[in-house]
C-alpha positions in Angstrom: -25.3 -34.3 -36.4 -22.1 -33.4 -38.3 -18.7 -33.6 -36.8 -18.7 -29.8 -36.6 -22.0 -29.8 -34.7 -20.7 -32.4 -32.4 -17.5 -30.4 -31.6 -19.6 -27.3 -30.9 -21.9 -29.2 -28.6 -19.0 -30.6 -26.6 -17.2 -27.3 -26.2 -17.5 -26.2 -22.5 -19.4 -23.0 -21.8 -17.2 -20.0 -21.1 -17.0 -19.2 -17.4 -18.5 -15.8 -16.5 -16.0 -13.0 -15.9 -15.0 -12.6 -12.3 -16.6 -9.6 -10.5 -13.7 -7.2 -9.9 -15.3 -6.2 -6.6 -15.3 -9.8 -5.4 -12.4 -9.4 -3.0 -10.9 -11.7 -0.4 -11.5 -11.5 3.3 -8.3 -10.1 4.8 -9.5 -9.4 8.3 -7.4 -12.2 9.8 -4.1 -11.1 8.3 -1.4 -9.4 10.3 -0.2 -6.1 8.8 3.3 -4.8 9.5 4.2 -1.1 8.8 7.8 -0.4 8.3 8.4 3.2 9.1 5.4 3.0 11.4 6.6 5.8 13.6 6.5 8.4 10.7 3.4 10.4 9.9 2.2 8.3 6.9 3.0 4.9 8.5 1.6 5.8 11.9 -1.6 7.1 10.2 -2.1 3.9 8.2 -1.4 1.8 11.2 -4.0 3.7 13.2 -6.7 3.4 10.6 -6.2 -0.3 9.9 -6.1 -1.1 13.6 -9.1 1.0 14.2 -10.9 -1.0 11.5 -10.0 -4.2 13.4 -6.8 -5.3 11.6 -3.9 -6.7 13.7 -1.1 -4.3 13.2 2.6 -4.2 14.1 4.6 -1.1 13.5 8.3 -1.3 12.9 11.2 1.0 13.4 15.0 0.8 13.5 14.7 1.0 17.3 12.2 -1.3 19.0 11.7 1.1 21.9 10.6 3.9 19.5 8.1 1.6 17.8 6.7 0.4 21.1 6.2 4.0 22.3 4.4 4.9 19.1 2.2 1.8 19.3 1.2 2.7 22.9 0.1 6.1 21.6 -2.1 4.5 18.9 -3.8 1.9 21.0 -6.3 -0.5 19.3 -4.0 -3.4 20.0 -1.1 -2.1 17.9 2.3 -3.6 18.7 5.8 -2.2 18.2 9.0 -4.0 17.2 12.2 -3.5 15.4 11.9 -3.7 11.6 13.2 -7.3 11.3 10.7 -8.6 13.9 7.9 -6.6 12.3 8.6 -8.1 8.9 8.9 -11.7 10.3 5.6 -11.6 12.2 3.5 -10.0 9.5 1.6 -11.4 6.5 1.4 -8.1 4.7 4.2 -5.5 5.1 3.6 -1.9 4.2 6.8 0.1 3.4 6.3 3.7 4.6 9.9 4.7 5.2 11.5 7.9 3.9 12.7 7.7 0.3 16.2 8.4 1.4 16.3 5.2 3.4 14.1 3.1 1.2 16.8 1.0 -0.6 19.0 0.5 2.4 16.1 -0.6 4.6 14.7 -3.1 2.1 18.1 -4.5 1.3 18.7 -5.2 5.0 15.3 -7.0 5.3 15.6 -9.2 2.2 15.5 -12.5 4.2 12.7 -11.4 6.6 10.5 -10.2 3.6 11.0 -13.4 1.6 7.6 -14.8 0.7 5.7 -11.8 2.1 3.2 -9.6 0.4 5.0 -6.2 0.3 3.0 -2.9 -0.3 5.3 0.0 -1.2 3.8 3.4 -0.6 6.9 5.5 -0.8 7.0 8.6 -3.0 10.4 9.6 -4.3 10.2 13.4 -4.1 12.6 16.4 -4.1 11.9 19.9 -2.8 13.2 23.3 -3.8 12.0 26.9 -3.7 9.4 26.1 -6.4 7.9 23.3 -4.3 7.8 19.5 -4.6 8.8 17.6 -7.7 9.1 14.0 -8.6 12.3 12.0 -8.7 12.8 9.0 -11.0 14.8 6.2 -9.4 17.1 4.2 -11.7 14.7 1.2 -11.5 11.8 3.4 -12.6 10.0 3.9 -9.3 10.2 3.1 -5.7 8.0 0.1 -6.2 10.2 -1.3 -8.9 13.3 -0.7 -6.8 11.6 -2.7 -4.0 10.9 -5.5 -6.5 14.5 -5.5 -7.6 15.8 -5.6 -4.1 13.3 -8.2 -2.9 13.2 -11.0 -5.6 11.6 -13.5 -3.2 8.8 -11.2 -2.1 5.5 -10.3 -3.8 5.7 -6.6 -4.3 2.7 -4.3 -4.9 2.3 -0.5 -4.7 -0.5 1.4 -3.0 -1.5 4.0 -0.4 0.5 6.8 -2.0 -2.0 9.7 -2.0 -3.3 9.7 1.6 -3.1 12.7 3.9 -1.2 11.8 7.1 -3.1 14.6 8.8 -6.5 13.0 8.0 -5.3 9.5 8.8 -4.2 10.4 12.3 -7.2 12.6 13.2 -9.4 10.5 15.6 -12.4 12.8 14.9 -12.6 11.8 11.3 -14.7 8.7 10.8 -14.2 8.2 7.0 -11.3 8.9 4.6 -12.9 10.1 1.4 -10.5 8.7 -1.2 -9.6 5.9 -3.6 -6.4 4.0 -3.4 -4.6 3.1 -6.6 -3.2 -0.4 -6.4 -0.5 -1.8 -8.7 1.1 -5.2 -9.0 2.0 -8.2 -11.2 -0.4 -10.8 -9.7 -4.1 -10.3 -9.6 -4.5 -12.3 -6.3 -2.0 -10.0 -4.6 -3.5 -6.8 -5.9 -6.9 -8.0 -4.7 -5.6 -8.6 -1.2 -4.3 -5.0 -1.1 -7.6 -3.7 -2.6 -9.5 -5.5 0.2 -7.1 -4.1 2.8 -7.7 -0.6 1.6 -11.5 -1.2 1.7 -11.2 -2.1 5.4 -10.8 1.7 6.1 -14.2 3.4 6.0 -14.5 5.7 3.0 -11.7 4.1 1.0 -11.8 1.9 -2.1 -8.9 0.0 -3.6 -8.7 0.4 -7.4 -6.5 -1.7 -9.7 -4.3 0.7 -11.6 -1.9 -1.4 -13.6 1.4 -3.2 -13.2 4.5 -2.0 -11.4 5.9 -0.5 -14.5 3.2 2.2 -14.2 4.1 3.0 -10.6 6.2 6.0 -11.3 3.4 8.3 -12.4 1.3 7.2 -9.4 4.1 8.0 -7.0 4.8 11.3 -8.9 1.3 12.5 -8.6 1.9 13.3 -4.9 3.9 16.3 -6.0 0.8 17.7 -7.7 -1.3 16.9 -4.6 1.1 18.8 -2.4 0.7 21.8 -4.7 -3.1 21.5 -4.5 -2.9 21.3 -0.7 -0.7 24.4 -0.4 -2.9 26.5 -2.7 -6.3 25.5 -1.2 -5.2 24.8 2.4 -6.6 21.3 1.9 -5.8 17.6 2.4 -6.7 16.4 -1.1 -7.2 12.8 -2.1 -8.3 11.1 -5.3 -11.5 9.6 -6.6 -11.7 7.5 -9.8 -15.0 8.2 -11.6 -17.3 5.7 -13.4 -15.9 2.7 -11.5 
């Protein structure tokens, strides 16, 4: 055997590619929803809690969060934003765009080390309808990453209908969730969380630098919904 043959024989076999659908078990994680008293946050909290996830909704006023939690049932708890962030493993940011930066800046310490999922869509409205805004940082998610350097920021849950999420008569939400982030492990946790809701799939859609177009697409969906009297979602084909 030549030295070349020997080197080839000793070279370890390449590990098989990881199955992209081999996602972690997230059923034991506590999910906090900042802005959990608004339509989108409340709907997400309801769906995740209904699927068996432990959920805490946050608001600037603890009493308001507790009242909303009582309406949702399924073991949902309410707290002020700071306590919600402290007690949660994953924190979904569903606050209005106008208060996005200020809210996150005030919670920098509480969100340190947390997995943050930003689902905020920076939008403006005029007589022609909804249109996308572009934050200085590039997107709401990138603004979150800039304001929360000690957190692990991802982006997801942008294209969901609050009406469908909150409707107890609807068993499944027919949509895919585009998930963006810098670390594969964090993205997969969020994908798995989306998959806890019947009918949903979490789909990796790139790094945070690509979040702007995902956030912006909501303006198009609003136009679809108004024209067709619908609650449109998205499906990614051939995946």
